[in-house]
matplotlib code that plots the C-alpha trace (Angstrom):
import matplotlib.pyplot as plt

x = [43.7, 40.9, 38.5, 39.2, 39.1, 35.9, 34.4, 35.4, 33.4, 30.4, 30.6, 30.8, 27.9, 25.7, 26.6, 25.9, 22.5, 21.5, 22.8, 21.3, 19.0, 22.1, 23.9, 21.4, 22.0, 25.5, 28.3, 31.2, 31.2, 33.8, 31.6, 33.6, 32.8, 34.4, 37.3, 40.9, 41.9, 39.2, 41.1, 44.3, 42.7, 41.9, 38.2, 38.3, 35.0, 32.9, 30.0, 28.6, 28.3, 29.9, 26.5, 25.6, 29.0, 28.6, 25.4, 28.0, 30.9, 33.1, 36.2, 38.2, 40.2, 40.2, 40.3, 38.1, 36.7, 38.9, 41.6, 42.0, 44.0, 44.0, 40.8, 40.9, 37.8, 37.8, 35.4, 32.5, 34.2, 36.3, 39.1, 40.8, 44.7, 45.4, 48.5, 49.6, 49.7, 46.7, 43.9, 40.6, 37.1, 35.1, 31.6, 28.8, 27.7, 31.3, 31.7, 34.3, 35.3, 36.9, 36.4, 36.4, 34.7, 33.4, 31.8, 35.3, 34.4, 37.7, 38.1, 41.4, 43.8, 47.7, 50.7, 53.2, 55.8, 59.3, 60.6, 59.3, 61.9, 59.9, 56.6, 57.6, 58.2, 54.9, 53.3, 55.0, 54.2, 50.3, 50.4, 51.6, 48.3, 45.9, 43.8, 43.8, 44.9, 41.8, 39.2, 39.2, 40.5, 40.1, 43.1, 43.7, 47.2, 47.4, 49.9, 53.4, 55.4, 59.1, 58.8, 56.1, 56.5, 53.3, 52.5, 49.5, 48.5, 47.2, 43.9, 43.5, 42.0, 40.2, 41.3, 42.4, 45.8, 46.5, 47.3, 50.8, 51.5, 50.0, 51.8, 55.1, 54.0, 53.2, 54.3, 55.6, 55.9, 57.9, 56.9, 59.2, 58.1, 54.6, 51.0, 48.7, 46.5, 46.8, 43.9, 43.3, 42.7, 44.3, 42.6, 43.1, 45.3, 42.4, 40.9, 43.6, 42.2, 39.3, 41.2, 44.5, 46.1, 47.6, 47.9, 46.7, 47.2, 46.8, 47.8, 46.3, 47.9, 46.1, 45.3, 43.6, 45.7, 47.9, 48.5, 48.4, 49.1, 51.4, 55.1, 57.1, 57.2, 59.1, 57.2, 57.0, 54.5, 51.7, 48.2, 47.1, 43.2, 42.1, 38.2, 37.6, 35.4, 34.3, 31.6, 32.2, 29.8, 30.8, 28.9, 30.1, 29.9, 27.1, 29.1, 30.0, 33.6, 33.2, 31.3, 33.9, 37.1, 38.7, 39.4, 40.5, 44.1, 46.2, 47.7, 49.8, 53.0, 51.5, 49.6, 53.1, 54.4, 51.4, 51.2, 54.8]
y = [-35.4, -34.7, -34.4, -37.5, -39.6, -38.2, -38.5, -42.2, -43.0, -41.2, -43.2, -46.2, -45.4, -44.8, -48.0, -49.9, -48.4, -48.8, -52.3, -54.0, -56.3, -57.2, -58.0, -60.9, -62.6, -62.4, -64.1, -62.4, -59.7, -58.2, -57.6, -55.0, -53.6, -50.2, -48.9, -49.7, -45.9, -46.0, -48.7, -47.4, -44.5, -46.6, -47.8, -50.9, -51.8, -54.3, -53.3, -56.4, -60.0, -63.0, -64.6, -61.4, -61.3, -65.0, -63.8, -62.1, -65.0, -67.5, -66.6, -63.8, -61.8, -59.0, -58.5, -59.0, -56.8, -54.5, -55.6, -59.0, -60.8, -61.9, -63.2, -65.7, -66.8, -70.4, -72.8, -71.0, -71.0, -67.9, -68.4, -65.6, -66.1, -64.3, -62.8, -66.2, -67.5, -70.0, -70.0, -69.9, -70.9, -67.7, -67.8, -66.5, -63.7, -62.1, -58.7, -57.5, -53.7, -54.5, -57.4, -58.2, -61.6, -63.2, -66.5, -68.0, -69.2, -69.5, -68.3, -69.4, -72.0, -72.5, -74.7, -72.4, -73.9, -72.0, -71.1, -68.2, -66.7, -63.6, -61.8, -59.2, -62.4, -63.8, -60.3, -60.1, -63.8, -63.3, -60.0, -62.0, -63.9, -61.4, -60.0, -56.4, -54.8, -52.8, -55.1, -57.1, -60.6, -63.2, -65.1, -68.8, -70.5, -73.8, -76.4, -77.1, -74.2, -73.8, -70.9, -68.6, -65.5, -64.2, -61.7, -61.3, -58.0, -58.2, -57.3, -53.5, -51.3, -47.8, -45.2, -47.2, -46.5, -46.1, -49.5, -48.0, -48.0, -51.3, -53.1, -52.1, -54.8, -57.4, -61.2, -62.7, -66.5, -68.5, -71.7, -74.3, -76.9, -76.4, -77.3, -74.5, -72.1, -68.5, -66.1, -62.8, -60.2, -57.9, -54.7, -51.8, -48.8, -46.6, -48.0, -46.2, -45.4, -47.5, -51.1, -52.0, -51.5, -54.5, -57.8, -58.5, -62.1, -64.0, -67.5, -70.5, -73.8, -77.1, -78.5, -74.8, -74.4, -71.4, -68.6, -64.8, -62.1, -62.8, -61.0, -63.2, -66.5, -69.1, -71.7, -74.0, -76.3, -74.9, -74.3, -70.9, -70.1, -66.6, -65.4, -62.4, -60.2, -57.0, -56.0, -54.3, -53.6, -51.7, -51.0, -48.1, -48.5, -46.5, -45.7, -41.9, -43.3, -43.8, -40.6, -38.6, -40.0, -37.8, -39.8, -37.0, -37.5, -40.0, -42.8, -44.4, -44.2, -45.7, -48.6, -49.7, -50.0, -51.8, -54.3, -55.2]
z = [-285.1, -282.7, -285.5, -287.4, -284.3, -283.3, -286.6, -286.7, -283.4, -285.1, -288.2, -286.3, -284.2, -287.1, -288.8, -285.4, -285.3, -288.7, -289.1, -286.3, -288.3, -290.7, -287.6, -286.8, -290.1, -291.3, -289.2, -290.8, -288.3, -285.7, -282.8, -280.1, -276.9, -276.1, -277.6, -276.9, -276.1, -273.5, -272.1, -272.2, -270.3, -267.6, -268.4, -266.9, -265.4, -267.0, -269.2, -270.7, -269.6, -271.1, -271.8, -273.7, -275.6, -276.6, -278.7, -281.1, -281.0, -279.3, -281.0, -279.9, -277.3, -274.5, -270.8, -268.0, -265.5, -263.4, -266.1, -264.3, -266.6, -270.6, -272.3, -275.0, -277.0, -278.6, -279.5, -277.9, -274.7, -272.8, -270.8, -268.5, -267.8, -264.9, -263.8, -261.7, -265.4, -264.8, -267.5, -266.0, -267.6, -267.5, -266.0, -268.3, -265.4, -265.3, -267.1, -270.1, -270.2, -273.7, -276.0, -279.8, -280.9, -284.1, -285.2, -286.7, -290.1, -292.0, -295.6, -296.1, -294.8, -294.9, -293.6, -292.4, -294.8, -293.3, -290.0, -288.2, -285.6, -284.2, -284.1, -286.8, -289.3, -288.4, -289.2, -292.5, -293.7, -292.7, -294.6, -298.0, -297.0, -297.2, -300.1, -298.8, -295.7, -295.7, -293.8, -290.7, -290.4, -287.3, -287.1, -285.9, -285.7, -284.3, -283.8, -282.2, -281.4, -280.8, -278.4, -277.3, -274.7, -273.1, -270.7, -267.9, -266.2, -262.4, -261.4, -260.6, -257.8, -257.8, -258.9, -261.8, -263.4, -267.2, -269.1, -269.8, -266.2, -265.6, -267.8, -265.9, -263.2, -266.0, -265.4, -268.6, -269.0, -271.8, -273.3, -275.0, -277.7, -276.8, -278.4, -278.6, -280.7, -281.2, -281.3, -282.9, -285.1, -287.9, -287.8, -290.5, -289.8, -289.9, -286.7, -284.8, -281.3, -281.9, -282.0, -282.3, -286.0, -287.2, -285.5, -281.9, -280.7, -277.6, -276.9, -275.1, -274.6, -276.2, -272.6, -271.8, -268.5, -269.4, -272.0, -272.2, -274.5, -277.3, -277.1, -279.1, -280.9, -283.1, -285.0, -288.3, -289.6, -287.8, -289.4, -289.9, -290.7, -291.8, -291.5, -294.0, -291.7, -293.6, -291.0, -287.9, -285.1, -282.2, -278.6, -276.2, -272.6, -270.9, -267.9, -266.1, -266.4, -270.3, -270.7, -268.7, -270.3, -272.9, -276.1, -278.3, -277.6, -279.7, -277.8, -280.5, -278.4, -275.5, -277.5, -278.9, -275.4, -274.3, -277.2, -277.2]

ax = plt.figure().add_subplot(projection="3d")
ax.plot(x, y, z, "-o")
ax.set_aspect("equal")
plt.show()
């Protein structure tokens, strides 16, 4: 386990370095800063500004410096949903410790023509739309939702606790008959430790006033757009906290608790 995870980091680092010129030419790239396991271990200090992040995409998700809420990137703007449930427009000078973004250019569109009664059904429906599970996908789901449940996490103070402890104090909110957009990604299983394997979605209301990390949902007759994303480019933090954290231990069980 230790060997495969470290090998993954080395492979991605090589790809990132050798593919710099390619990144400038291709929009079908998932750009990521830091790793999900670093976040799980409490590496919450921002390492890249949103002005820099926007150069790599205006669609995506993540969090903000000191884990101050849930991040949604949509149509070139970034929104920070804090623990109070309110979505705030992010300033370019703010920083993020973990984010994944792309320039959203859908390759496939579909109208959801059957009722979806929970998150797991949604995952299965989306899987049936995909040509393979071996690449990355950016996912946008837009329309009227019968029910959406989200969570937000509070801003943290040092010494930072691990994420699995933070979510014990998360705030949850429920929306009924709400217009909005789900934003996120589906990542292959082999990125375990680097990003979230499978689906990771955030939600924001149409008026851009509320949202959060998606926990549960019910929907029908919404529009689904999928962007096939074959390239992956990751930048690692250059901080003492990241250099010193132990990323060799698997965090699968903790990730399940954090995501659901």
